[in-house]
C-alpha atoms as an extended CHARMM CRD file, in Angstrom:
* protein
*
       299  EXT
         1         1  MET       CA             31.2700000000       87.9140000000      -32.7360000000  PROA      1               0.0000000000
         2         2  THR       CA             34.6010000000       87.6990000000      -30.9990000000  PROA      2               0.0000000000
         3         3  ALA       CA             36.0130000000       84.5610000000      -29.5190000000  PROA      3               0.0000000000
         4         4  ALA       CA             35.9890000000       86.0510000000      -26.0840000000  PROA      4               0.0000000000
         5         5  ALA       CA             32.1220000000       85.8960000000      -26.6110000000  PROA      5               0.0000000000
         6         6  PHE       CA             32.4800000000       82.0460000000      -26.6400000000  PROA      6               0.0000000000
         7         7  GLU       CA             34.7160000000       81.5710000000      -23.7710000000  PROA      7               0.0000000000
         8         8  VAL       CA             32.2160000000       81.5880000000      -20.8670000000  PROA      8               0.0000000000
         9         9  PRO       CA             29.9860000000       79.1770000000      -22.5220000000  PROA      9               0.0000000000
        10        10  GLN       CA             32.7140000000       76.6960000000      -23.1530000000  PROA      10              0.0000000000
        11        11  GLY       CA             34.0930000000       76.9810000000      -19.7380000000  PROA      11              0.0000000000
        12        12  LYS       CA             30.5440000000       76.0790000000      -18.4050000000  PROA      12              0.0000000000
        13        13  VAL       CA             30.3640000000       73.1430000000      -20.6780000000  PROA      13              0.0000000000
        14        14  ARG       CA             33.8800000000       71.9420000000      -19.4390000000  PROA      14              0.0000000000
        15        15  ALA       CA             32.9170000000       72.5850000000      -15.8830000000  PROA      15              0.0000000000
        16        16  PHE       CA             29.5860000000       70.4730000000      -16.3510000000  PROA      16              0.0000000000
        17        17  LEU       CA             31.2810000000       67.7140000000      -17.8370000000  PROA      17              0.0000000000
        18        18  ARG       CA             33.5080000000       67.7580000000      -14.9610000000  PROA      18              0.0000000000
        19        19  LEU       CA             30.6330000000       67.7140000000      -12.6780000000  PROA      19              0.0000000000
        20        20  VAL       CA             29.1230000000       64.5570000000      -14.3400000000  PROA      20              0.0000000000
        21        21  MET       CA             32.5730000000       62.9710000000      -14.7210000000  PROA      21              0.0000000000
        22        22  ILE       CA             31.6330000000       62.0490000000      -18.4040000000  PROA      22              0.0000000000
        23        23  GLU       CA             34.8670000000       59.9880000000      -18.6710000000  PROA      23              0.0000000000
        24        24  HSD       CA             33.1980000000       57.5640000000      -16.1340000000  PROA      24              0.0000000000
        25        25  SER       CA             30.8630000000       56.3900000000      -19.1340000000  PROA      25              0.0000000000
        26        26  VAL       CA             33.6710000000       53.8240000000      -19.6750000000  PROA      26              0.0000000000
        27        27  PHE       CA             32.2900000000       51.4910000000      -16.9180000000  PROA      27              0.0000000000
        28        28  ALA       CA             28.8210000000       50.4740000000      -18.3810000000  PROA      28              0.0000000000
        29        29  LEU       CA             29.0270000000       51.7100000000      -22.0570000000  PROA      29              0.0000000000
        30        30  PRO       CA             31.2600000000       48.7950000000      -22.9900000000  PROA      30              0.0000000000
        31        31  PHE       CA             28.6110000000       46.2160000000      -21.7390000000  PROA      31              0.0000000000
        32        32  ALA       CA             25.9510000000       47.9030000000      -23.9400000000  PROA      32              0.0000000000
        33        33  TYR       CA             28.1660000000       47.3480000000      -26.8300000000  PROA      33              0.0000000000
        34        34  ILE       CA             28.5140000000       43.9260000000      -26.0610000000  PROA      34              0.0000000000
        35        35  ALA       CA             24.8020000000       43.6700000000      -25.9510000000  PROA      35              0.0000000000
        36        36  ALA       CA             24.1620000000       45.4020000000      -29.0290000000  PROA      36              0.0000000000
        37        37  LEU       CA             26.8460000000       44.0090000000      -31.1610000000  PROA      37              0.0000000000
        38        38  THR       CA             25.8250000000       40.2100000000      -30.0350000000  PROA      38              0.0000000000
        39        39  ALA       CA             22.4030000000       41.0850000000      -30.9300000000  PROA      39              0.0000000000
        40        40  MET       CA             23.3200000000       42.3800000000      -34.3780000000  PROA      40              0.0000000000
        41        41  PHE       CA             25.4580000000       39.0440000000      -34.8100000000  PROA      41              0.0000000000
        42        42  GLN       CA             22.2290000000       37.0560000000      -34.1800000000  PROA      42              0.0000000000
        43        43  VAL       CA             20.2960000000       39.2730000000      -36.4750000000  PROA      43              0.0000000000
        44        44  ASP       CA             22.2260000000       39.2690000000      -39.4140000000  PROA      44              0.0000000000
        45        45  ARG       CA             25.9480000000       39.1840000000      -38.5840000000  PROA      45              0.0000000000
        46        46  ARG       CA             26.4340000000       42.8750000000      -39.5280000000  PROA      46              0.0000000000
        47        47  VAL       CA             27.1110000000       45.9740000000      -37.4820000000  PROA      47              0.0000000000
        48        48  HSD       CA             24.5240000000       48.4810000000      -37.8370000000  PROA      48              0.0000000000
        49        49  TRP       CA             26.4750000000       51.6860000000      -37.1980000000  PROA      49              0.0000000000
        50        50  GLY       CA             23.6240000000       54.2050000000      -37.0080000000  PROA      50              0.0000000000
        51        51  GLU       CA             21.9580000000       52.0710000000      -34.1120000000  PROA      51              0.0000000000
        52        52  LEU       CA             25.1500000000       51.8750000000      -32.4710000000  PROA      52              0.0000000000
        53        53  LEU       CA             25.6180000000       55.7350000000      -32.5720000000  PROA      53              0.0000000000
        54        54  LEU       CA             22.1440000000       55.8350000000      -31.1740000000  PROA      54              0.0000000000
        55        55  VAL       CA             22.8270000000       53.3740000000      -28.5480000000  PROA      55              0.0000000000
        56        56  THR       CA             25.7420000000       55.3750000000      -27.5460000000  PROA      56              0.0000000000
        57        57  LEU       CA             23.7320000000       58.7110000000      -27.3420000000  PROA      57              0.0000000000
        58        58  CYS       CA             21.1040000000       56.8340000000      -25.1390000000  PROA      58              0.0000000000
        59        59  MET       CA             23.8130000000       55.5180000000      -22.7230000000  PROA      59              0.0000000000
        60        60  VAL       CA             25.7370000000       58.7240000000      -22.4200000000  PROA      60              0.0000000000
        61        61  GLY       CA             22.6280000000       60.8050000000      -22.2670000000  PROA      61              0.0000000000
        62        62  LEU       CA             20.9300000000       58.9530000000      -19.5780000000  PROA      62              0.0000000000
        63        63  ARG       CA             23.9420000000       58.5620000000      -17.5070000000  PROA      63              0.0000000000
        64        64  THR       CA             24.6510000000       62.2560000000      -17.6820000000  PROA      64              0.0000000000
        65        65  PHE       CA             21.1560000000       62.8590000000      -16.6410000000  PROA      65              0.0000000000
        66        66  ALA       CA             21.6560000000       60.6930000000      -13.7120000000  PROA      66              0.0000000000
        67        67  MET       CA             24.8990000000       62.0060000000      -12.6960000000  PROA      67              0.0000000000
        68        68  ALA       CA             23.5860000000       65.5960000000      -13.0060000000  PROA      68              0.0000000000
        69        69  ALA       CA             20.5220000000       64.6500000000      -10.9080000000  PROA      69              0.0000000000
        70        70  ASN       CA             22.6100000000       63.0420000000       -8.3050000000  PROA      70              0.0000000000
        71        71  ARG       CA             24.8580000000       65.9540000000       -7.7610000000  PROA      71              0.0000000000
        72        72  ILE       CA             21.9240000000       68.3240000000       -7.7880000000  PROA      72              0.0000000000
        73        73  ILE       CA             20.1110000000       66.1360000000       -5.0930000000  PROA      73              0.0000000000
        74        74  ASP       CA             23.1830000000       65.5840000000       -3.0110000000  PROA      74              0.0000000000
        75        75  ARG       CA             24.7050000000       69.0200000000       -3.1810000000  PROA      75              0.0000000000
        76        76  GLU       CA             24.2870000000       69.9140000000        0.6710000000  PROA      76              0.0000000000
        77        77  ILE       CA             25.4960000000       66.4090000000        1.6680000000  PROA      77              0.0000000000
        78        78  ASP       CA             28.5460000000       66.8870000000       -0.5040000000  PROA      78              0.0000000000
        79        79  ALA       CA             29.1600000000       70.1150000000        1.1370000000  PROA      79              0.0000000000
        80        80  ARG       CA             29.5250000000       68.7730000000        4.4830000000  PROA      80              0.0000000000
        81        81  ASN       CA             31.7170000000       65.7600000000        3.3000000000  PROA      81              0.0000000000
        82        82  PRO       CA             35.3820000000       66.6630000000        3.0530000000  PROA      82              0.0000000000
        83        83  ARG       CA             36.0590000000       64.3160000000        0.1250000000  PROA      83              0.0000000000
        84        84  THR       CA             33.1860000000       65.9410000000       -1.9040000000  PROA      84              0.0000000000
        85        85  ALA       CA             33.3550000000       69.6070000000       -0.7080000000  PROA      85              0.0000000000
        86        86  GLY       CA             35.2970000000       70.4570000000       -3.7780000000  PROA      86              0.0000000000
        87        87  ARG       CA             32.7310000000       69.2270000000       -6.1940000000  PROA      87              0.0000000000
        88        88  GLU       CA             31.5810000000       72.0470000000       -8.5700000000  PROA      88              0.0000000000
        89        89  LEU       CA             27.9820000000       72.4810000000       -7.4990000000  PROA      89              0.0000000000
        90        90  VAL       CA             29.4920000000       73.1050000000       -3.9520000000  PROA      90              0.0000000000
        91        91  THR       CA             32.3290000000       75.4910000000       -4.8030000000  PROA      91              0.0000000000
        92        92  GLY       CA             29.9700000000       77.3830000000       -7.4930000000  PROA      92              0.0000000000
        93        93  ALA       CA             32.2200000000       76.2760000000      -10.5060000000  PROA      93              0.0000000000
        94        94  VAL       CA             28.8220000000       75.1610000000      -11.7110000000  PROA      94              0.0000000000
        95        95  SER       CA             25.7230000000       76.8920000000      -11.1320000000  PROA      95              0.0000000000
        96        96  LEU       CA             22.5530000000       75.1740000000      -10.0680000000  PROA      96              0.0000000000
        97        97  ARG       CA             20.9140000000       76.7290000000      -13.0140000000  PROA      97              0.0000000000
        98        98  THR       CA             23.5530000000       75.2320000000      -15.3790000000  PROA      98              0.0000000000
        99        99  ALA       CA             23.2740000000       71.8560000000      -13.8190000000  PROA      99              0.0000000000
       100       100  TYR       CA             19.6160000000       71.7720000000      -14.3860000000  PROA      100             0.0000000000
       101       101  ALA       CA             19.9320000000       72.9460000000      -18.0380000000  PROA      101             0.0000000000
       102       102  GLY       CA             22.6280000000       70.4210000000      -18.6660000000  PROA      102             0.0000000000
       103       103  SER       CA             20.5720000000       67.4840000000      -17.0820000000  PROA      103             0.0000000000
       104       104  ALA       CA             17.5490000000       68.7120000000      -19.1820000000  PROA      104             0.0000000000
       105       105  VAL       CA             19.6950000000       68.5630000000      -22.4470000000  PROA      105             0.0000000000
       106       106  ALA       CA             21.2530000000       65.1260000000      -21.5350000000  PROA      106             0.0000000000
       107       107  LEU       CA             17.5240000000       63.9200000000      -20.9330000000  PROA      107             0.0000000000
       108       108  VAL       CA             16.3670000000       65.1930000000      -24.2540000000  PROA      108             0.0000000000
       109       109  VAL       CA             19.1380000000       63.4750000000      -25.8860000000  PROA      109             0.0000000000
       110       110  PHE       CA             18.4580000000       60.1930000000      -24.2090000000  PROA      110             0.0000000000
       111       111  LEU       CA             14.5780000000       60.4450000000      -25.0940000000  PROA      111             0.0000000000
       112       112  ALA       CA             15.1910000000       61.3390000000      -28.7150000000  PROA      112             0.0000000000
       113       113  SER       CA             17.5110000000       58.9530000000      -29.2300000000  PROA      113             0.0000000000
       114       114  ALA       CA             15.2960000000       56.1020000000      -27.8330000000  PROA      114             0.0000000000
       115       115  ALA       CA             12.4890000000       57.4770000000      -30.2280000000  PROA      115             0.0000000000
       116       116  MET       CA             14.7750000000       57.2590000000      -33.2600000000  PROA      116             0.0000000000
       117       117  LEU       CA             15.6690000000       53.6670000000      -32.3050000000  PROA      117             0.0000000000
       118       118  ASN       CA             12.2710000000       51.9640000000      -32.3370000000  PROA      118             0.0000000000
       119       119  THR       CA              8.6320000000       52.2590000000      -30.6180000000  PROA      119             0.0000000000
       120       120  LEU       CA              9.4130000000       49.7850000000      -27.4870000000  PROA      120             0.0000000000
       121       121  CYS       CA             12.5880000000       51.7320000000      -26.5060000000  PROA      121             0.0000000000
       122       122  LEU       CA             10.7810000000       55.0660000000      -26.4730000000  PROA      122             0.0000000000
       123       123  VAL       CA              7.6890000000       53.4660000000      -24.4470000000  PROA      123             0.0000000000
       124       124  LEU       CA             10.1960000000       51.9410000000      -22.0180000000  PROA      124             0.0000000000
       125       125  ALA       CA             12.5750000000       54.9110000000      -21.7220000000  PROA      125             0.0000000000
       126       126  PRO       CA             10.7290000000       56.8050000000      -18.9530000000  PROA      126             0.0000000000
       127       127  LEU       CA             10.9090000000       53.7100000000      -16.8130000000  PROA      127             0.0000000000
       128       128  ALA       CA             14.6400000000       53.8750000000      -17.0980000000  PROA      128             0.0000000000
       129       129  VAL       CA             14.7390000000       57.4100000000      -15.9180000000  PROA      129             0.0000000000
       130       130  VAL       CA             13.2430000000       56.2550000000      -12.5780000000  PROA      130             0.0000000000
       131       131  PRO       CA             15.9550000000       54.4850000000      -10.8370000000  PROA      131             0.0000000000
       132       132  MET       CA             18.3780000000       57.3200000000      -11.6930000000  PROA      132             0.0000000000
       133       133  VAL       CA             16.5290000000       59.9360000000      -10.0450000000  PROA      133             0.0000000000
       134       134  VAL       CA             15.5940000000       57.3450000000       -6.8300000000  PROA      134             0.0000000000
       135       135  TYR       CA             19.2480000000       56.4850000000       -6.3310000000  PROA      135             0.0000000000
       136       136  PRO       CA             20.4270000000       59.7770000000       -4.8130000000  PROA      136             0.0000000000
       137       137  TYR       CA             17.6170000000       59.5880000000       -2.6760000000  PROA      137             0.0000000000
       138       138  GLY       CA             17.9160000000       55.9940000000       -1.5970000000  PROA      138             0.0000000000
       139       139  LYS       CA             20.9960000000       56.7310000000        1.0640000000  PROA      139             0.0000000000
       140       140  ARG       CA             18.1670000000       58.7890000000        2.8210000000  PROA      140             0.0000000000
       141       141  PHE       CA             15.9690000000       55.6240000000        3.2220000000  PROA      141             0.0000000000
       142       142  THR       CA             17.8950000000       52.3400000000        2.8420000000  PROA      142             0.0000000000
       143       143  ASP       CA             20.9700000000       50.9240000000        3.8590000000  PROA      143             0.0000000000
       144       144  PHE       CA             21.2940000000       49.3130000000        0.3250000000  PROA      144             0.0000000000
       145       145  PRO       CA             21.3430000000       52.3550000000       -2.1180000000  PROA      145             0.0000000000
       146       146  HSD       CA             23.8380000000       50.2530000000       -3.9050000000  PROA      146             0.0000000000
       147       147  ALA       CA             21.2600000000       47.9190000000       -4.9830000000  PROA      147             0.0000000000
       148       148  ILE       CA             19.2940000000       50.8190000000       -6.6710000000  PROA      148             0.0000000000
       149       149  LEU       CA             22.4410000000       51.9350000000       -8.4660000000  PROA      149             0.0000000000
       150       150  GLY       CA             22.9570000000       48.1710000000       -9.6430000000  PROA      150             0.0000000000
       151       151  LEU       CA             19.3290000000       48.1370000000      -10.8350000000  PROA      151             0.0000000000
       152       152  ALA       CA             19.8670000000       51.4950000000      -12.8140000000  PROA      152             0.0000000000
       153       153  GLN       CA             22.9870000000       49.8980000000      -14.4220000000  PROA      153             0.0000000000
       154       154  ALA       CA             21.4380000000       46.6590000000      -15.3190000000  PROA      154             0.0000000000
       155       155  MET       CA             19.2610000000       48.4670000000      -17.7580000000  PROA      155             0.0000000000
       156       156  GLY       CA             22.0360000000       49.5700000000      -20.1260000000  PROA      156             0.0000000000
       157       157  PRO       CA             22.5440000000       45.9540000000      -21.9370000000  PROA      157             0.0000000000
       158       158  ILE       CA             19.0250000000       45.1200000000      -21.8160000000  PROA      158             0.0000000000
       159       159  GLY       CA             17.9940000000       48.2320000000      -23.5980000000  PROA      159             0.0000000000
       160       160  ALA       CA             20.9220000000       47.9460000000      -26.0770000000  PROA      160             0.0000000000
       161       161  TRP       CA             19.4660000000       44.7150000000      -27.0230000000  PROA      161             0.0000000000
       162       162  LEU       CA             15.9020000000       45.9630000000      -27.1550000000  PROA      162             0.0000000000
       163       163  ALA       CA             17.5080000000       48.8760000000      -29.4720000000  PROA      163             0.0000000000
       164       164  VAL       CA             18.5440000000       46.2920000000      -32.1250000000  PROA      164             0.0000000000
       165       165  THR       CA             15.9910000000       43.6810000000      -32.0420000000  PROA      165             0.0000000000
       166       166  GLY       CA             12.8280000000       45.3110000000      -30.5650000000  PROA      166             0.0000000000
       167       167  THR       CA             12.0900000000       42.1850000000      -28.6280000000  PROA      167             0.0000000000
       168       168  TRP       CA             12.8400000000       40.8250000000      -25.1910000000  PROA      168             0.0000000000
       169       169  SER       CA             15.9390000000       38.8760000000      -24.5270000000  PROA      169             0.0000000000
       170       170  TRP       CA             16.7390000000       36.6780000000      -21.5530000000  PROA      170             0.0000000000
       171       171  GLU       CA             20.4140000000       36.7620000000      -22.6710000000  PROA      171             0.0000000000
       172       172  ALA       CA             20.4630000000       40.4370000000      -22.2570000000  PROA      172             0.0000000000
       173       173  VAL       CA             18.8150000000       40.1250000000      -18.8640000000  PROA      173             0.0000000000
       174       174  VAL       CA             21.6150000000       37.9680000000      -17.7290000000  PROA      174             0.0000000000
       175       175  LEU       CA             24.2780000000       40.2130000000      -19.0590000000  PROA      175             0.0000000000
       176       176  GLY       CA             22.3720000000       43.3560000000      -17.4140000000  PROA      176             0.0000000000
       177       177  LEU       CA             22.0700000000       41.6070000000      -14.0540000000  PROA      177             0.0000000000
       178       178  ALA       CA             25.8480000000       40.7830000000      -14.2370000000  PROA      178             0.0000000000
       179       179  VAL       CA             26.4200000000       44.5440000000      -14.8320000000  PROA      179             0.0000000000
       180       180  GLY       CA             24.2890000000       45.6640000000      -12.2740000000  PROA      180             0.0000000000
       181       181  ILE       CA             25.7470000000       43.5020000000       -9.5380000000  PROA      181             0.0000000000
       182       182  TRP       CA             29.2700000000       44.2110000000      -10.5640000000  PROA      182             0.0000000000
       183       183  ILE       CA             28.7550000000       47.9560000000      -10.2010000000  PROA      183             0.0000000000
       184       184  GLY       CA             26.5590000000       47.5560000000       -7.0840000000  PROA      184             0.0000000000
       185       185  GLY       CA             29.5660000000       45.6340000000       -5.7970000000  PROA      185             0.0000000000
       186       186  PHE       CA             32.4690000000       48.2440000000       -6.7020000000  PROA      186             0.0000000000
       187       187  ASP       CA             29.7710000000       50.9410000000       -5.2840000000  PROA      187             0.0000000000
       188       188  LEU       CA             30.1040000000       48.9560000000       -1.9070000000  PROA      188             0.0000000000
       189       189  ILE       CA             33.9250000000       49.4380000000       -1.9920000000  PROA      189             0.0000000000
       190       190  PHE       CA             33.6070000000       53.0610000000       -3.0600000000  PROA      190             0.0000000000
       191       191  ALA       CA             31.1410000000       53.8420000000       -0.1450000000  PROA      191             0.0000000000
       192       192  CYS       CA             34.0050000000       52.7620000000        2.5060000000  PROA      192             0.0000000000
       193       193  GLN       CA             35.8770000000       55.8840000000        2.2220000000  PROA      193             0.0000000000
       194       194  ASP       CA             32.9700000000       57.9280000000        3.3150000000  PROA      194             0.0000000000
       195       195  VAL       CA             32.0320000000       55.7710000000        6.4560000000  PROA      195             0.0000000000
       196       196  ALA       CA             32.7510000000       58.5460000000        9.0590000000  PROA      196             0.0000000000
       197       197  ALA       CA             31.0690000000       61.3730000000        7.2740000000  PROA      197             0.0000000000
       198       198  ASP       CA             28.0660000000       59.2240000000        6.2970000000  PROA      198             0.0000000000
       199       199  ARG       CA             27.5170000000       58.2290000000        9.7870000000  PROA      199             0.0000000000
       200       200  ALA       CA             27.7970000000       61.9580000000       11.1690000000  PROA      200             0.0000000000
       201       201  GLU       CA             25.3460000000       63.0280000000        8.3970000000  PROA      201             0.0000000000
       202       202  GLY       CA             22.8790000000       60.1830000000        8.7290000000  PROA      202             0.0000000000
       203       203  VAL       CA             23.4850000000       58.9850000000        5.0890000000  PROA      203             0.0000000000
       204       204  ARG       CA             22.7180000000       55.2590000000        4.8890000000  PROA      204             0.0000000000
       205       205  SER       CA             24.8240000000       52.6360000000        3.2510000000  PROA      205             0.0000000000
       206       206  VAL       CA             26.1440000000       49.0680000000        3.9600000000  PROA      206             0.0000000000
       207       207  PRO       CA             29.8020000000       50.3320000000        5.2000000000  PROA      207             0.0000000000
       208       208  ALA       CA             28.0250000000       53.1300000000        7.2100000000  PROA      208             0.0000000000
       209       209  ARG       CA             25.4520000000       50.4730000000        8.8050000000  PROA      209             0.0000000000
       210       210  TRP       CA             27.7490000000       47.4510000000        9.1720000000  PROA      210             0.0000000000
       211       211  GLY       CA             31.2970000000       48.4420000000        8.6680000000  PROA      211             0.0000000000
       212       212  VAL       CA             33.9750000000       48.5440000000        5.9780000000  PROA      212             0.0000000000
       213       213  ALA       CA             34.7130000000       44.6810000000        6.5870000000  PROA      213             0.0000000000
       214       214  ALA       CA             31.3180000000       43.7210000000        5.7730000000  PROA      214             0.0000000000
       215       215  ALA       CA             31.0290000000       46.0840000000        2.7400000000  PROA      215             0.0000000000
       216       216  LEU       CA             34.2410000000       44.4990000000        1.4170000000  PROA      216             0.0000000000
       217       217  HSD       CA             32.8050000000       40.9980000000        1.8710000000  PROA      217             0.0000000000
       218       218  GLY       CA             29.7000000000       41.9790000000        0.1630000000  PROA      218             0.0000000000
       219       219  ALA       CA             31.6750000000       43.3540000000       -2.8550000000  PROA      219             0.0000000000
       220       220  ARG       CA             33.6010000000       40.1030000000       -2.9780000000  PROA      220             0.0000000000
       221       221  ALA       CA             30.3160000000       38.2060000000       -3.2560000000  PROA      221             0.0000000000
       222       222  CYS       CA             28.7680000000       40.6540000000       -5.8120000000  PROA      222             0.0000000000
       223       223  HSD       CA             31.9230000000       39.9490000000       -8.0690000000  PROA      223             0.0000000000
       224       224  ALA       CA             31.6030000000       36.3570000000       -7.7270000000  PROA      224             0.0000000000
       225       225  VAL       CA             27.9660000000       36.3820000000       -8.7570000000  PROA      225             0.0000000000
       226       226  THR       CA             29.0520000000       38.5090000000      -11.6260000000  PROA      226             0.0000000000
       227       227  THR       CA             31.7990000000       36.2930000000      -12.8870000000  PROA      227             0.0000000000
       228       228  ALA       CA             29.1780000000       33.4410000000      -12.7010000000  PROA      228             0.0000000000
       229       229  LEU       CA             26.3830000000       35.4550000000      -14.5710000000  PROA      229             0.0000000000
       230       230  LEU       CA             29.1150000000       36.2930000000      -17.5030000000  PROA      230             0.0000000000
       231       231  VAL       CA             29.9350000000       32.4530000000      -17.7890000000  PROA      231             0.0000000000
       232       232  TRP       CA             26.0600000000       31.9940000000      -18.0970000000  PROA      232             0.0000000000
       233       233  TYR       CA             25.7840000000       34.7190000000      -20.6800000000  PROA      233             0.0000000000
       234       234  ALA       CA             28.7710000000       32.8500000000      -22.7030000000  PROA      234             0.0000000000
       235       235  TYR       CA             26.9410000000       29.8890000000      -22.6170000000  PROA      235             0.0000000000
       236       236  LEU       CA             23.5460000000       31.5290000000      -23.6610000000  PROA      236             0.0000000000
       237       237  THR       CA             25.1150000000       33.2230000000      -26.7070000000  PROA      237             0.0000000000
       238       238  ASP       CA             27.3300000000       30.4770000000      -27.7380000000  PROA      238             0.0000000000
       239       239  ALA       CA             30.6870000000       32.4210000000      -27.3060000000  PROA      239             0.0000000000
       240       240  GLY       CA             33.8050000000       31.2850000000      -28.7160000000  PROA      240             0.0000000000
       241       241  PRO       CA             37.2710000000       31.1480000000      -27.0000000000  PROA      241             0.0000000000
       242       242  ALA       CA             38.0990000000       34.8960000000      -27.4070000000  PROA      242             0.0000000000
       243       243  PHE       CA             35.0880000000       35.5910000000      -25.0530000000  PROA      243             0.0000000000
       244       244  TRP       CA             36.2200000000       32.8450000000      -22.5930000000  PROA      244             0.0000000000
       245       245  LEU       CA             39.7290000000       34.2790000000      -22.5310000000  PROA      245             0.0000000000
       246       246  GLY       CA             38.3480000000       37.6420000000      -21.6410000000  PROA      246             0.0000000000
       247       247  LEU       CA             36.1970000000       36.0720000000      -18.9650000000  PROA      247             0.0000000000
       248       248  ALA       CA             39.5610000000       34.6930000000      -17.4640000000  PROA      248             0.0000000000
       249       249  VAL       CA             41.0650000000       38.0890000000      -17.6110000000  PROA      249             0.0000000000
       250       250  VAL       CA             38.1230000000       39.7110000000      -16.0560000000  PROA      250             0.0000000000
       251       251  ALA       CA             38.3930000000       37.1220000000      -13.1670000000  PROA      251             0.0000000000
       252       252  CYS       CA             41.8070000000       37.9840000000      -12.4920000000  PROA      252             0.0000000000
       253       253  ALA       CA             41.1990000000       41.7240000000      -12.5600000000  PROA      253             0.0000000000
       254       254  PHE       CA             38.3920000000       40.9400000000       -9.5580000000  PROA      254             0.0000000000
       255       255  LEU       CA             41.0410000000       38.9420000000       -7.8370000000  PROA      255             0.0000000000
       256       256  TYR       CA             43.4250000000       41.8560000000       -7.9670000000  PROA      256             0.0000000000
       257       257  GLU       CA             40.9200000000       44.3700000000       -6.8640000000  PROA      257             0.0000000000
       258       258  HSD       CA             40.1270000000       42.4820000000       -3.7780000000  PROA      258             0.0000000000
       259       259  THR       CA             43.9300000000       42.1510000000       -2.9650000000  PROA      259             0.0000000000
       260       260  ILE       CA             44.5290000000       45.6460000000       -2.8940000000  PROA      260             0.0000000000
       261       261  VAL       CA             41.6640000000       46.9240000000       -0.7350000000  PROA      261             0.0000000000
       262       262  LYS       CA             41.5000000000       45.7160000000        2.9490000000  PROA      262             0.0000000000
       263       263  SER       CA             39.4380000000       46.9570000000        5.7880000000  PROA      263             0.0000000000
       264       264  GLY       CA             42.4340000000       48.5380000000        7.4070000000  PROA      264             0.0000000000
       265       265  ASP       CA             44.0910000000       49.9630000000        4.2870000000  PROA      265             0.0000000000
       266       266  LEU       CA             42.0270000000       51.9120000000        1.9660000000  PROA      266             0.0000000000
       267       267  SER       CA             44.8580000000       53.9600000000        0.5290000000  PROA      267             0.0000000000
       268       268  ARG       CA             44.4510000000       52.0380000000       -2.9340000000  PROA      268             0.0000000000
       269       269  LEU       CA             40.5730000000       52.1750000000       -3.1990000000  PROA      269             0.0000000000
       270       270  ASN       CA             40.7720000000       54.7060000000       -6.0450000000  PROA      270             0.0000000000
       271       271  ARG       CA             43.1060000000       52.2890000000       -7.9740000000  PROA      271             0.0000000000
       272       272  ALA       CA             40.4150000000       49.3480000000       -7.3850000000  PROA      272             0.0000000000
       273       273  PHE       CA             37.6930000000       51.4870000000       -8.1120000000  PROA      273             0.0000000000
       274       274  PHE       CA             38.6470000000       53.7530000000      -11.1570000000  PROA      274             0.0000000000
       275       275  THR       CA             41.6750000000       51.7220000000      -12.7860000000  PROA      275             0.0000000000
       276       276  THR       CA             40.5170000000       48.2050000000      -12.4040000000  PROA      276             0.0000000000
       277       277  ASN       CA             36.9790000000       48.4560000000      -12.9680000000  PROA      277             0.0000000000
       278       278  GLY       CA             37.6510000000       50.5100000000      -15.8920000000  PROA      278             0.0000000000
       279       279  PHE       CA             39.9070000000       47.8680000000      -17.1400000000  PROA      279             0.0000000000
       280       280  VAL       CA             37.0400000000       45.1960000000      -16.6610000000  PROA      280             0.0000000000
       281       281  GLY       CA             34.6930000000       46.7870000000      -19.0370000000  PROA      281             0.0000000000
       282       282  ILE       CA             37.0980000000       47.7950000000      -21.7740000000  PROA      282             0.0000000000
       283       283  SER       CA             38.9240000000       44.5140000000      -21.6770000000  PROA      283             0.0000000000
       284       284  LEU       CA             35.8760000000       42.4450000000      -21.8700000000  PROA      284             0.0000000000
       285       285  PHE       CA             34.5820000000       44.5670000000      -24.6670000000  PROA      285             0.0000000000
       286       286  VAL       CA             37.6970000000       44.1060000000      -26.6710000000  PROA      286             0.0000000000
       287       287  PHE       CA             37.7690000000       40.2100000000      -26.0950000000  PROA      287             0.0000000000
       288       288  ALA       CA             33.7820000000       39.9720000000      -27.0550000000  PROA      288             0.0000000000
       289       289  LEU       CA             34.2980000000       42.0410000000      -30.1310000000  PROA      289             0.0000000000
       290       290  ALA       CA             37.2630000000       40.0670000000      -31.3400000000  PROA      290             0.0000000000
       291       291  ASP       CA             35.2170000000       36.8420000000      -30.6590000000  PROA      291             0.0000000000
       292       292  LEU       CA             32.2350000000       38.1200000000      -32.5820000000  PROA      292             0.0000000000
       293       293  VAL       CA             34.5440000000       39.0660000000      -35.3670000000  PROA      293             0.0000000000
       294       294  ILE       CA             36.1700000000       35.5140000000      -35.4450000000  PROA      294             0.0000000000
       295       295  ARG       CA             32.8510000000       34.1320000000      -35.4580000000  PROA      295             0.0000000000
       296       296  GLY       CA             31.7560000000       36.1310000000      -38.6230000000  PROA      296             0.0000000000
       297       297  LEU       CA             30.5030000000       39.6570000000      -37.4960000000  PROA      297             0.0000000000
       298       298  GLY       CA             31.0610000000       42.0810000000      -40.4240000000  PROA      298             0.0000000000
       299       299  ILE       CA             32.2770000000       45.1980000000      -39.6470000000  PROA      299             0.0000000000
């Protein structure tokens, strides 16, 4: 076959990856790694690379499915919002058929990876899918869809810990809550840019219902709670100085995020949402990994 025969499928794959914004896996994936590596440290102080690979496939697979489902369900709303009117399902860069096919492949990857980890992960895997599908509908029936997103994201660290140990862990629950409240908080910030369009279309959210200022206050409260939960997690896992240093860096990042976004000035919202929150996840993972290695984790 000629190279041209592969041109269209490759183009479809690239367009689908743009549709699901695959690079945004950087938000939650580092926290799944923190949970998995901490669990490995507690089990036998050794990195299990096969399990870590399967955790990665689970996280990326489920997140890809969730984003594809979100884009499919919201495609008509997206078409009427100037900010989202350029999305691939709206413009036709990705067909509805391709989006369904891609979401199905991602779901299979998630379920297969969960099955390869342990029985408990496989049994609980369908439950993890539910909030991923409910979230895009949430903006149609509640002013707090951000909470549904937070619940969906909280399952990442919990699932990663279960993947390693096969048992329940309250340490993982605390970390999961920190992640969920963190992501729910910056979703409040992100939703501020769509207030006018959301109100016109009847799309529900905290900023659409109570205004941008209220949403930003809510985001600050969420990130304060996130910091407190991360401190609690550090105590529960007997974290060392490197992890505590990482927490200080994260706290500074939160402070910076909330100084550059104001109710009367959303011009730096993307910097706060994408750059700062991406930095939060990656930096805490780096410090957490360093801490575990210093304390004896064998890589």
